[in-house]
PyMOL commands that place a pseudoatom at each C-alpha (Angstrom):
pseudoatom trace, name=CA, resn=MET, resi=1, chain=A, elem=C, hetatm=0, pos=[-4.939, 14.000, -1.958]
pseudoatom trace, name=CA, resn=GLY, resi=2, chain=A, elem=C, hetatm=0, pos=[-2.683, 13.022, -4.782]
pseudoatom trace, name=CA, resn=LYS, resi=3, chain=A, elem=C, hetatm=0, pos=[0.496, 13.931, -6.602]
pseudoatom trace, name=CA, resn=GLY, resi=4, chain=A, elem=C, hetatm=0, pos=[0.075, 17.634, -5.875]
pseudoatom trace, name=CA, resn=ASP, resi=5, chain=A, elem=C, hetatm=0, pos=[-0.409, 17.158, -2.126]
pseudoatom trace, name=CA, resn=LYS, resi=6, chain=A, elem=C, hetatm=0, pos=[2.814, 17.895, -0.217]
pseudoatom trace, name=CA, resn=LYS, resi=7, chain=A, elem=C, hetatm=0, pos=[1.736, 15.933, 2.874]
pseudoatom trace, name=CA, resn=THR, resi=8, chain=A, elem=C, hetatm=0, pos=[1.014, 12.549, 1.263]
pseudoatom trace, name=CA, resn=LYS, resi=9, chain=A, elem=C, hetatm=0, pos=[3.489, 9.800, 0.407]
pseudoatom trace, name=CA, resn=ARG, resi=10, chain=A, elem=C, hetatm=0, pos=[2.501, 9.969, -3.273]
pseudoatom trace, name=CA, resn=GLY, resi=11, chain=A, elem=C, hetatm=0, pos=[3.076, 13.734, -3.288]
pseudoatom trace, name=CA, resn=LYS, resi=12, chain=A, elem=C, hetatm=0, pos=[6.517, 13.262, -1.701]
pseudoatom trace, name=CA, resn=ILE, resi=13, chain=A, elem=C, hetatm=0, pos=[7.467, 10.684, -4.355]
pseudoatom trace, name=CA, resn=HIS, resi=14, chain=A, elem=C, hetatm=0, pos=[6.256, 13.031, -7.114]
pseudoatom trace, name=CA, resn=ARG, resi=15, chain=A, elem=C, hetatm=0, pos=[8.261, 15.974, -5.742]
pseudoatom trace, name=CA, resn=GLY, resi=16, chain=A, elem=C, hetatm=0, pos=[11.280, 13.851, -4.807]
pseudoatom trace, name=CA, resn=THR, resi=17, chain=A, elem=C, hetatm=0, pos=[11.315, 15.031, -1.201]
pseudoatom trace, name=CA, resn=PHE, resi=18, chain=A, elem=C, hetatm=0, pos=[11.401, 13.253, 2.158]
pseudoatom trace, name=CA, resn=GLY, resi=19, chain=A, elem=C, hetatm=0, pos=[9.565, 13.764, 5.439]
pseudoatom trace, name=CA, resn=ALA, resi=20, chain=A, elem=C, hetatm=0, pos=[7.459, 12.042, 8.104]
pseudoatom trace, name=CA, resn=ARG, resi=21, chain=A, elem=C, hetatm=0, pos=[5.310, 10.250, 5.514]
pseudoatom trace, name=CA, resn=ARG, resi=22, chain=A, elem=C, hetatm=0, pos=[8.325, 9.228, 3.402]
pseudoatom trace, name=CA, resn=PRO, resi=23, chain=A, elem=C, hetatm=0, pos=[11.428, 8.778, 5.547]
pseudoatom trace, name=CA, resn=ARG, resi=24, chain=A, elem=C, hetatm=0, pos=[14.852, 8.092, 4.071]
pseudoatom trace, name=CA, resn=ILE, resi=25, chain=A, elem=C, hetatm=0, pos=[15.916, 4.435, 4.164]
pseudoatom trace, name=CA, resn=LYS, resi=26, chain=A, elem=C, hetatm=0, pos=[18.926, 3.999, 6.459]
pseudoatom trace, name=CA, resn=LYS, resi=27, chain=A, elem=C, hetatm=0, pos=[21.717, 1.661, 5.410]
pseudoatom trace, name=CA, resn=ARG, resi=28, chain=A, elem=C, hetatm=0, pos=[22.163, -1.275, 7.763]
pseudoatom trace, name=CA, resn=ILE, resi=29, chain=A, elem=C, hetatm=0, pos=[25.585, -2.376, 8.955]
pseudoatom trace, name=CA, resn=LYS, resi=30, chain=A, elem=C, hetatm=0, pos=[26.336, -5.952, 7.942]
pseudoatom trace, name=CA, resn=PRO, resi=31, chain=A, elem=C, hetatm=0, pos=[27.037, -8.346, 10.852]
pseudoatom trace, name=CA, resn=GLU, resi=32, chain=A, elem=C, hetatm=0, pos=[30.320, -9.376, 9.182]
pseudoatom trace, name=CA, resn=ALA, resi=33, chain=A, elem=C, hetatm=0, pos=[31.557, -5.773, 9.424]
pseudoatom trace, name=CA, resn=LYS, resi=34, chain=A, elem=C, hetatm=0, pos=[30.988, -5.695, 13.202]
pseudoatom trace, name=CA, resn=ILE, resi=35, chain=A, elem=C, hetatm=0, pos=[33.019, -8.855, 13.910]
pseudoatom trace, name=CA, resn=ASP, resi=36, chain=A, elem=C, hetatm=0, pos=[36.789, -8.457, 13.693]
pseudoatom trace, name=CA, resn=ILE, resi=37, chain=A, elem=C, hetatm=0, pos=[38.200, -11.624, 12.120]
pseudoatom trace, name=CA, resn=THR, resi=38, chain=A, elem=C, hetatm=0, pos=[41.851, -10.751, 12.823]
pseudoatom trace, name=CA, resn=LYS, resi=39, chain=A, elem=C, hetatm=0, pos=[41.459, -11.186, 16.609]
pseudoatom trace, name=CA, resn=LYS, resi=40, chain=A, elem=C, hetatm=0, pos=[41.420, -14.798, 17.790]
pseudoatom trace, name=CA, resn=ALA, resi=41, chain=A, elem=C, hetatm=0, pos=[40.232, -16.199, 21.097]
pseudoatom trace, name=CA, resn=LYS, resi=42, chain=A, elem=C, hetatm=0, pos=[42.934, -17.313, 23.540]
pseudoatom trace, name=CA, resn=ALA, resi=43, chain=A, elem=C, hetatm=0, pos=[43.095, -21.097, 23.801]
for i in range(1, 43): cmd.bond("trace and resi %d" % i, "trace and resi %d" % (i + 1))
show_as sticks, trace
zoom trace
């Protein structure tokens, strides 16, 4: 249990790998990107 252990989060950080204990952080889509400003509502 430490830097040499492949299965722990600390070991993953030390090795620079990802897995179940250290998943990759997904980029979130900004709410502004979802809304299309060019389209206007009909009055």
